[in-house]
C-alpha positions in Angstrom: 12.8 100.9 -78.3 12.0 102.9 -75.6 15.5 102.0 -74.2 17.2 103.1 -77.6 15.3 106.8 -77.4 16.3 107.3 -73.9 19.9 106.6 -74.8 19.6 109.0 -77.6 18.1 111.6 -75.4 21.4 111.0 -72.8 23.4 111.2 -76.0 21.8 114.6 -77.4 22.1 116.1 -73.6 25.6 115.4 -73.4 26.9 117.1 -76.9 24.2 119.6 -76.6 27.0 122.1 -77.0 27.9 121.2 -80.6 29.3 124.1 -82.8 26.6 125.8 -84.8 25.7 124.6 -88.5 28.4 125.5 -91.3 28.1 128.3 -93.5 26.4 126.9 -96.3 24.9 129.9 -98.2 28.5 130.1 -100.5 28.1 126.6 -101.5 24.3 127.0 -102.0 24.9 130.0 -104.3 27.7 127.9 -106.3 25.1 124.8 -106.7 22.0 127.2 -107.7 24.4 129.0 -110.4 25.7 125.5 -111.6 22.1 124.4 -112.2 21.1 127.3 -113.8 23.9 127.3 -116.4 23.2 124.1 -117.0 19.4 124.9 -117.5 20.3 127.9 -119.8 23.1 126.5 -122.0 23.2 122.5 -121.8 19.4 121.2 -121.6 18.2 122.6 -124.6 21.5 121.1 -126.9 21.1 117.4 -125.1 17.0 117.4 -125.7 17.5 118.2 -129.3 20.3 115.8 -129.6 18.6 113.1 -128.2 15.6 113.3 -130.2 17.0 113.6 -133.7 20.6 111.6 -133.1 20.9 107.8 -132.4 23.0 107.3 -128.9 25.7 105.0 -129.1 26.6 105.5 -125.9 22.9 104.2 -124.5 23.9 100.7 -123.8 27.0 101.9 -121.5 24.6 104.2 -120.2 22.4 101.7 -118.9 25.1 99.8 -117.6 26.3 102.6 -115.4 23.1 104.2 -114.6 21.9 100.9 -112.6 24.3 101.8 -109.7 21.7 104.7 -108.9 18.6 102.5 -107.9 18.7 102.7 -104.0 17.3 99.4 -103.3 20.2 97.3 -103.5 22.2 99.9 -101.0 19.3 100.2 -98.8 18.8 96.1 -98.8 22.8 95.8 -97.7 22.2 98.6 -95.0 19.7 97.0 -93.4 21.3 93.5 -93.3 24.3 95.1 -92.3 22.7 96.8 -89.5 21.0 93.7 -87.9 24.1 91.6 -88.3 26.0 94.1 -86.4 23.6 94.2 -83.7 23.6 90.4 -83.3 27.6 90.8 -83.0 27.2 93.4 -80.4 24.8 91.2 -78.1 27.0 87.7 -78.7 30.3 88.7 -79.1 32.6 87.8 -76.0 35.4 90.3 -76.7 34.7 94.1 -75.9 36.9 94.9 -79.0 34.7 92.9 -81.0 31.7 94.4 -79.9 33.2 97.9 -80.5 34.1 97.1 -84.1 30.5 95.4 -84.6 29.0 99.0 -82.9 30.9 101.0 -85.3 29.7 99.1 -88.3 26.2 99.2 -87.1 26.5 103.1 -87.3 28.0 103.2 -90.7 25.3 101.3 -92.0 22.5 103.4 -90.1 24.1 106.5 -91.5 24.2 104.8 -95.0 20.6 103.6 -94.9 19.4 107.5 -93.3 21.4 109.3 -95.9 19.9 107.5 -99.1 16.6 106.8 -97.9 15.9 110.0 -96.5 17.3 112.1 -99.6 15.6 109.7 -102.1 12.2 110.2 -100.3 12.4 113.8 -100.6 13.9 113.8 -104.1 10.7 111.6 -105.1 8.2 114.1 -103.3 10.1 117.3 -105.0 10.2 115.8 -108.5 6.5 114.9 -108.3 5.8 118.5 -107.1 7.6 120.0 -110.1 6.8 118.0 -112.8 8.9 118.8 -115.1 9.1 116.9 -118.8 11.4 114.3 -119.5 13.9 115.0 -122.3 12.1 112.4 -124.4 9.1 114.7 -124.6 11.5 118.0 -125.6 9.9 118.3 -129.1 5.9 117.9 -127.4 6.7 119.9 -124.6 10.1 121.9 -124.3 12.7 121.8 -121.3 10.4 124.4 -119.3 7.0 122.5 -119.1 6.0 121.9 -115.6 3.2 119.8 -114.8 2.8 119.2 -111.0 1.1 116.4 -109.7 1.0 114.8 -113.3 0.7 111.4 -111.9 3.3 110.2 -114.7 6.9 109.5 -114.5 7.0 111.2 -117.8 6.7 114.3 -115.7 9.2 113.5 -112.8 12.3 114.9 -114.4 13.7 117.5 -111.9 15.6 116.4 -109.8 17.2 113.1 -110.8 16.3 110.3 -108.0 19.0 108.3 -109.4 21.3 111.2 -109.2 20.4 111.8 -105.5 21.0 108.4 -104.6 24.5 108.7 -106.1 25.4 111.9 -104.5 24.1 110.4 -101.0 26.3 107.4 -101.7 29.5 109.0 -102.6 29.4 111.4 -99.9 28.8 108.8 -97.4 32.0 107.2 -98.6 34.2 110.6 -99.1 33.2 111.4 -95.2 34.1 108.2 -94.1 37.2 108.0 -96.1 38.3 111.7 -96.4 41.2 110.7 -98.6 39.2 109.7 -101.5 36.9 112.5 -101.8 38.5 113.5 -105.2 37.7 110.2 -106.4 34.2 110.0 -105.3 33.6 113.3 -107.0 34.9 112.0 -110.1 32.7 108.9 -109.8 29.6 110.4 -108.8 29.7 113.0 -112.1 30.3 109.7 -114.4 27.4 107.5 -112.4 25.4 110.8 -112.4 25.6 112.0 -115.8 24.9 108.5 -117.0 20.8 109.6 -116.7 21.4 111.8 -119.5 23.5 109.7 -121.5 20.4 107.4 -121.2 17.9 110.4 -121.9 16.0 109.8 -118.8 17.4 113.5 -117.3 18.6 116.8 -118.6 22.1 118.1 -117.2 20.4 120.5 -114.9 18.6 117.7 -113.2 21.7 115.6 -112.4 23.3 118.5 -111.0 20.4 119.4 -108.6 20.2 115.5 -107.9 23.7 115.2 -106.9 23.8 118.2 -104.9 21.0 117.2 -103.2 22.2 114.0 -102.3 25.3 115.3 -101.1 24.0 118.1 -98.7 21.5 115.9 -97.2 24.1 113.3 -96.2 26.1 116.2 -94.8 23.5 117.4 -92.7 22.7 114.0 -91.6 26.3 113.4 -90.2 25.8 116.7 -88.5 22.7 115.2 -86.8 24.9 112.3 -85.8 27.7 114.3 -84.4 25.2 116.0 -82.4 24.3 112.8 -80.8 27.9 111.5 -80.6 27.6 108.8 -83.3 30.1 108.3 -85.9 31.0 111.8 -86.4 32.0 115.2 -84.6 31.7 118.6 -85.2 34.8 121.2 -86.4 34.9 124.3 -84.8 33.3 125.8 -88.3 30.6 123.4 -87.8 31.6 120.6 -90.6 31.4 117.0 -89.9 34.4 114.8 -89.6 35.1 111.3 -88.3 35.2 110.6 -84.5 37.9 108.2 -85.3 39.1 106.7 -88.8 37.4 103.8 -90.4 40.1 101.3 -91.3 39.3 99.9 -95.0 40.4 96.4 -93.9 41.6 94.9 -90.9 45.3 94.1 -90.3 46.1 90.4 -91.2 48.1 88.5 -88.9 51.0 87.4 -90.8 52.4 85.1 -88.1 49.5 82.7 -88.6 50.7 81.6 -92.2 52.5 78.5 -92.5 55.3 80.5 -94.2 55.2 84.1 -92.9 57.0 86.9 -94.8 60.7 87.7 -93.9 60.9 89.6 -90.8 58.0 88.2 -89.3 58.3 85.3 -86.9 55.9 82.3 -87.4 53.6 81.6 -84.5 54.5 78.2 -82.5 51.8 76.0 -81.4 50.9 75.5 -77.8 
């Protein structure tokens, strides 16, 4: 552990002249206004609808909303991280070690983004204590009960939406060409919490934004240690080098390789 900490200190010293943080105020302003718009225009109709109308989409929402549980991604990240470290120590080739180290950095980034944002979101929702939509008739949508000690008063922000926002922002940062796809997927999975009547729309928007911004800040921290990311001149984090989706197959190893690919002869 001490050796790892010393290496991180050396890395931080090497990248101490990193660009400043990006200007986040404009994006924070947009996020806050989206939350307020949802709070004023959407939350009350959603709460009233959930109480008085049978929800035929609830089975679909339950199927989608399970993706926002953080347990599976945290477990997978830990397993992947330690497997990659084992490969780093045992692999004979330099290329294999380098690839395994890259995988370990991706796994650590995923774990920190999801675990950190989820932990803070859970602390916030307990401190705020907003009543869930199922209590709309009894308490209304502005009822706050800080530290009530009951999950019924832990609506804002949505923990599931926070996890979804973090996961999809991780993927968007690793594979920038799929950013639009990640945004659409995050909206669908995040608003599944509204379908199952667990959260108001403003809860979901706040959760998605919180998870996404926490992940961006985590990427900036990684960049300042020279891990996985680097900062552009405007402060935004980008990958130091592209992460391949899949390895390039060696077609010459096939018994009948495609046309134009010479077959590999045996020794």
